[in-house]
C-alpha positions as CSV (number, residue, x, y, z in Angstrom):
1,M,0.4,25.9,-22.8
2,K,3.4,24.5,-21.0
3,R,3.1,23.8,-17.3
4,T,5.7,24.8,-14.8
5,L,8.5,22.3,-15.2
6,T,11.9,22.2,-13.6
7,T,13.4,18.8,-13.9
8,L,13.2,15.7,-16.1
9,T,15.4,12.8,-15.0
10,A,15.7,9.6,-17.0
11,F,16.7,6.5,-15.0
12,L,17.6,4.6,-18.1
13,A,19.7,6.0,-20.9
14,T,18.1,3.9,-23.6
15,A,14.9,5.4,-24.9
16,A,12.1,3.7,-26.7
17,L,9.8,4.9,-29.5
18,A,6.4,6.2,-28.4
19,G,4.8,6.5,-31.9
20,G,5.1,9.1,-34.7
21,A,7.1,12.3,-34.2
22,Q,6.0,12.7,-30.6
23,G,7.4,11.0,-27.6
24,Q,10.3,9.5,-29.5
25,T,12.6,9.6,-26.4
26,V,10.3,8.6,-23.6
27,P,12.6,6.7,-21.3
28,N,11.5,3.4,-19.7
29,R,11.2,5.2,-16.3
30,G,12.0,8.6,-14.8
31,T,10.8,11.5,-12.8
32,V,9.4,14.9,-13.7
33,T,9.3,17.8,-11.3
34,V,6.1,19.8,-12.1
35,N,3.9,22.0,-10.0
36,G,6.2,21.5,-7.0
37,S,5.8,17.7,-7.1
38,T,8.2,15.0,-8.2
39,V,6.2,12.6,-10.4
40,F,7.4,9.2,-11.3
41,Y,6.5,7.5,-14.6
42,K,7.1,4.1,-16.2
43,A,6.9,3.2,-19.8
44,T,7.0,-0.1,-21.8
45,G,6.2,-1.3,-25.3
46,S,6.2,0.8,-28.5
47,G,3.7,2.5,-30.7
48,Q,0.9,5.0,-30.0
49,P,1.2,6.4,-26.5
50,L,-1.3,5.0,-24.0
51,L,-1.3,7.0,-20.8
52,L,-2.9,5.4,-17.7
53,I,-3.7,7.2,-14.4
54,H,-4.4,5.3,-11.2
55,G,-7.0,5.8,-8.5
56,Y,-6.8,6.5,-4.7
57,P,-4.6,5.7,-2.9
58,L,-2.7,3.4,-5.3
59,S,0.0,3.9,-7.9
60,G,0.8,3.1,-11.5
61,E,1.4,-0.4,-10.4
62,L,-2.4,-0.9,-10.4
63,F,-1.9,-1.6,-14.1
64,K,1.0,-4.0,-13.7
65,N,-1.0,-7.0,-15.0
66,N,-2.4,-5.0,-18.0
67,R,1.0,-3.9,-19.4
68,A,2.1,-7.1,-21.1
69,L,-0.9,-7.3,-23.5
70,L,-1.2,-3.5,-24.0
71,A,2.6,-3.1,-24.7
72,Q,2.3,-5.4,-27.7
73,N,0.6,-2.5,-29.6
74,F,1.2,0.6,-27.6
75,R,3.8,2.6,-25.6
76,V,2.1,2.2,-22.2
77,I,3.0,5.0,-19.8
78,T,1.8,5.0,-16.2
79,V,2.2,7.8,-13.7
80,D,2.2,7.9,-9.9
81,L,0.2,10.9,-8.9
82,P,1.9,13.3,-6.4
83,G,2.3,11.6,-3.0
84,F,1.6,8.1,-4.3
85,G,3.9,5.2,-5.3
86,L,7.3,6.6,-6.1
87,S,6.1,10.2,-6.5
88,R,6.5,12.9,-3.9
89,A,4.2,15.8,-2.9
90,P,5.6,18.7,-1.0
91,N,2.5,19.1,1.2
92,A,-1.1,17.8,1.6
93,D,-2.7,20.5,-0.5
94,A,-4.3,18.7,-3.5
95,S,-7.2,19.0,-5.8
96,I,-8.4,17.1,-8.9
97,E,-7.6,20.2,-11.0
98,N,-4.1,20.3,-9.7
99,Y,-3.6,16.6,-10.5
100,A,-4.8,17.3,-14.0
101,S,-2.4,20.2,-14.5
102,T,0.4,18.1,-13.1
103,V,-0.2,15.1,-15.5
104,L,-0.5,17.5,-18.4
105,G,2.9,18.9,-17.3
106,V,4.3,15.4,-17.4
107,M,2.9,15.0,-21.0
108,D,4.7,18.3,-21.9
109,A,8.0,17.0,-20.5
110,L,7.7,13.8,-22.3
111,N,6.7,15.4,-25.6
112,L,3.3,13.6,-25.6
113,N,1.2,15.8,-27.9
114,Q,-1.7,13.5,-28.5
115,V,-2.4,10.3,-26.6
116,V,-5.1,7.7,-25.8
117,A,-5.5,8.2,-22.0
118,G,-7.3,6.1,-19.4
119,G,-8.0,6.9,-15.7
120,M,-9.3,4.7,-12.9
121,S,-11.5,6.3,-10.2
122,M,-9.7,9.4,-9.0
123,G,-7.6,9.0,-12.2
124,G,-10.7,9.2,-14.3
125,M,-11.8,12.4,-12.4
126,T,-8.4,13.8,-13.2
127,L,-8.8,12.8,-16.9
128,F,-12.1,14.7,-17.1
129,Q,-10.3,17.9,-16.0
130,M,-7.3,17.2,-18.3
131,Y,-9.7,17.0,-21.3
132,K,-11.4,20.2,-20.2
133,M,-8.1,22.0,-20.0
134,S,-6.5,20.6,-23.2
135,P,-8.9,18.6,-25.4
136,E,-6.5,18.7,-28.3
137,R,-4.1,16.5,-26.4
138,F,-6.3,13.4,-26.7
139,K,-7.0,10.9,-29.4
140,G,-9.3,8.8,-27.2
141,L,-10.5,8.5,-23.6
142,I,-11.0,5.5,-21.3
143,F,-12.9,6.1,-18.0
144,I,-12.5,3.2,-15.6
145,D,-14.7,2.8,-12.5
146,T,-15.1,6.5,-12.0
147,T,-17.7,9.2,-11.8
148,A,-18.4,12.7,-13.1
149,D,-20.5,13.5,-10.1
150,P,-19.2,15.8,-7.3
151,S,-19.2,14.4,-3.7
152,G,-22.6,14.5,-2.0
153,V,-22.8,15.4,1.7
154,A,-22.4,11.9,3.0
155,E,-19.6,11.0,0.6
156,K,-17.7,14.2,1.3
157,A,-17.8,13.5,5.0
158,N,-16.6,9.9,4.3
159,W,-13.5,11.2,2.4
160,L,-12.7,13.8,5.0
161,G,-13.0,11.0,7.6
162,T,-10.5,9.0,5.5
163,A,-8.1,11.9,5.6
164,Q,-8.5,12.2,9.3
165,Q,-7.9,8.5,9.9
166,A,-4.7,8.6,7.8
167,Q,-3.5,11.5,10.0
168,E,-4.4,9.9,13.3
169,K,-3.7,6.2,12.6
170,G,-1.4,6.2,9.7
171,V,-1.8,5.4,6.0
172,A,-1.6,1.6,6.6
173,S,-4.8,1.8,8.6
174,L,-6.7,2.6,5.3
175,V,-6.1,-0.9,3.9
176,D,-8.9,-2.6,5.9
177,I,-11.5,0.1,5.1
178,L,-10.6,0.4,1.4
179,M,-10.2,-3.2,0.3
180,P,-13.9,-4.1,0.5
181,R,-14.5,-1.2,-1.9
182,M,-11.7,-2.3,-4.3
183,L,-12.3,-6.1,-4.7
184,T,-15.4,-8.4,-4.7
185,G,-15.9,-10.6,-1.7
186,Q,-15.1,-13.6,-3.9
187,S,-11.6,-12.2,-4.8
188,R,-10.9,-11.2,-1.2
189,M,-11.6,-14.7,0.0
190,T,-9.9,-16.7,-2.8
191,M,-7.2,-14.5,-4.1
192,P,-5.1,-13.2,-1.1
193,N,-2.3,-12.2,-3.6
194,Q,-4.6,-9.5,-5.0
195,V,-5.4,-8.2,-1.5
196,M,-1.7,-8.2,-0.7
197,H,-0.6,-6.3,-3.8
198,L,-3.3,-3.6,-3.6
199,G,-2.6,-3.3,0.2
200,S,1.1,-2.8,-0.5
201,L,0.2,0.0,-2.9
202,V,-1.9,1.7,-0.3
203,K,0.9,1.4,2.3
204,Q,3.3,2.9,-0.2
205,A,1.4,6.2,-0.3
206,S,2.8,9.0,1.7
207,L,0.8,10.8,4.4
208,N,0.7,13.9,2.1
209,G,-0.7,11.8,-0.7
210,A,-3.3,10.0,1.4
211,V,-4.6,13.2,3.1
212,G,-4.4,15.3,-0.1
213,G,-6.0,12.7,-2.3
214,A,-8.9,12.1,0.1
215,T,-9.4,15.9,0.4
216,A,-9.4,16.2,-3.3
217,L,-12.0,13.5,-3.7
218,A,-14.2,15.2,-1.1
219,N,-14.0,18.6,-2.9
220,R,-13.9,17.3,-6.5
221,P,-15.6,19.4,-9.2
222,D,-18.7,18.4,-11.0
223,A,-17.5,17.0,-14.3
224,N,-21.0,16.3,-15.8
225,P,-20.9,19.5,-17.9
226,I,-17.8,18.1,-19.6
227,L,-19.5,15.0,-20.9
228,P,-21.4,16.5,-23.8
229,T,-18.3,18.5,-24.9
230,I,-16.2,15.3,-25.5
231,R,-15.4,15.0,-29.2
232,V,-13.1,12.0,-29.2
233,P,-13.9,8.3,-29.0
234,T,-14.6,7.4,-25.4
235,L,-14.9,4.1,-23.6
236,Y,-16.4,3.6,-20.2
237,L,-14.9,0.4,-18.6
238,F,-16.5,-0.7,-15.3
239,G,-16.6,-3.7,-13.1
240,A,-20.1,-5.2,-13.1
241,E,-20.0,-5.6,-9.3
242,D,-18.4,-2.2,-8.5
243,N,-20.1,-1.0,-5.3
244,L,-18.4,2.4,-5.2
245,T,-19.2,3.6,-8.7
246,P,-21.8,1.1,-9.8
247,P,-22.8,0.3,-13.4
248,E,-25.7,2.8,-13.2
249,V,-23.2,5.6,-12.9
250,A,-21.4,4.3,-16.0
251,M,-24.7,4.1,-17.9
252,K,-25.6,7.7,-17.0
253,M,-22.2,9.0,-18.2
254,Q,-22.2,7.0,-21.4
255,M,-25.7,8.3,-22.3
256,N,-24.4,11.8,-21.9
257,T,-21.2,11.4,-23.8
258,P,-21.6,11.5,-27.6
259,G,-20.6,8.4,-29.5
260,S,-19.2,6.7,-26.4
261,R,-19.4,3.0,-25.6
262,L,-19.7,1.0,-22.3
263,V,-18.1,-2.3,-21.4
264,L,-18.9,-4.1,-18.1
265,I,-16.5,-6.7,-16.8
266,P,-18.3,-9.6,-15.0
267,G,-17.1,-10.6,-11.6
268,A,-15.1,-7.4,-11.1
269,G,-15.4,-4.7,-8.5
270,H,-14.0,-1.2,-8.3
271,A,-10.4,-2.3,-9.1
272,A,-11.6,-4.1,-12.2
273,T,-8.4,-3.4,-14.1
274,F,-6.5,-5.4,-11.5
275,E,-9.1,-7.9,-10.4
276,K,-9.9,-9.0,-13.9
277,A,-6.7,-7.8,-15.6
278,S,-6.9,-9.8,-18.8
279,A,-10.5,-8.8,-19.6
280,A,-9.7,-5.2,-18.8
281,A,-6.6,-5.2,-20.9
282,R,-8.4,-6.7,-23.9
283,A,-11.1,-4.1,-23.7
284,M,-8.6,-1.3,-23.5
285,N,-6.5,-2.8,-26.3
286,D,-9.5,-3.4,-28.6
287,F,-10.7,0.2,-28.1
288,A,-7.3,1.8,-28.6
289,L,-6.7,-0.3,-31.7
290,S,-10.0,0.9,-33.2
291,L,-8.7,4.5,-33.1
292,R,-5.8,3.8,-35.6
């Protein structure tokens, strides 16, 4: 089923192949207007489409250091969820289900009929709902530092507090409270460039995005019933030192997902795809290559 779609704008006239009959004219970057939001995407490389969805409150540039390796074998497509990065949200009304419907609408616009897709944190929660809505659209799934669990009472209050802080003190105020959740202490102490880059992505989020995303996380659906229904190859990719969605969460999901596999990245926290970009890219690359 096609989602509501009004506009597709290509910033570059030259298109690149995205593998097979589908996605043959996915531009290198552009915007899609779907479900009332203007969604920015970026694509590089050629071959089987590999779609990556970022977490809160970041953007597709979370994956900037993964692209070079992955683009050797795949057409890597990143999206900025509504209100984040270069995407725009008309208001702060957001839900994980709406994010899922929106990204599926982007896939419709780009003629991506079957992809390998990965989602980090909130992006992984979005991917669970995308699979529930349209399982036939996926060749493989990569869940990165995420959870299928709904928010408990304490976590829900925490996310609603995050939304309130963004409203009262501005989006930039979230950097200091989120960075210890993203990166290990070692990286924060010795790699200031990582802190600077992730902090810049947080600051780029709009108020609608920051408030809507935090509210969506607070009210996210329980995705655990989806796990046993997954019928495509699945990889759980987690930072071994993730203190937000720890390895125990990954092990629980992997045990309940038929035929899935788990890879832990040593020395990485919640933003493992960025903190240990080479190791994360190799794991995603090897997994996606195995699906050919």
